C-alpha positions, 0 to 999 in steps of 0.5 A: 463523441463523449470520452469514457473513463474506465472504472478502475479498482482502488484499494486502501492498505498499509505499506509493508516494504519500501526497499525497492526503487520506485516500488512499494509492497502494500498489504490490503486486509479485508474481512469475510465470513467463514462459510461453515462456521460464520466467524469473521476472518481477516484475509490479506493480500500483497500488491506491488505498487508503483511509487514514482517519487519514492515518497512512501515509507513503511507503515504509511496508509496509502490508496492504490489504483489499478492501471496498465502493467508496469512490470511483470508483477506491478500493475498498481500505482500509489494514488495518495498517502492517507496517513503517514507513519511516525518517524522512528529515528534511531540517531536522535534516541541514541544521542539523548542517552549519552 
């Protein structure tokens, strides 16, 4: 008997919040054409994603995948970090000014 792997949806987006424990908010943007005017418009949607090791930071580009529900609003998980956001450290900039 062969094992079936489910076709799970994946999305690529930017982390907008990482303040929760083991969770991040990922904003996914997509283009669509307005049905009447034909202009390209940007639609965005926010997903709560599970980040087991708290590795993601705000501004990171990540790939998220669909899975079983983890909590009331969280049924996506972070698959991998595609691009890291630059670290903005306020302590190093303040010590240089002195």
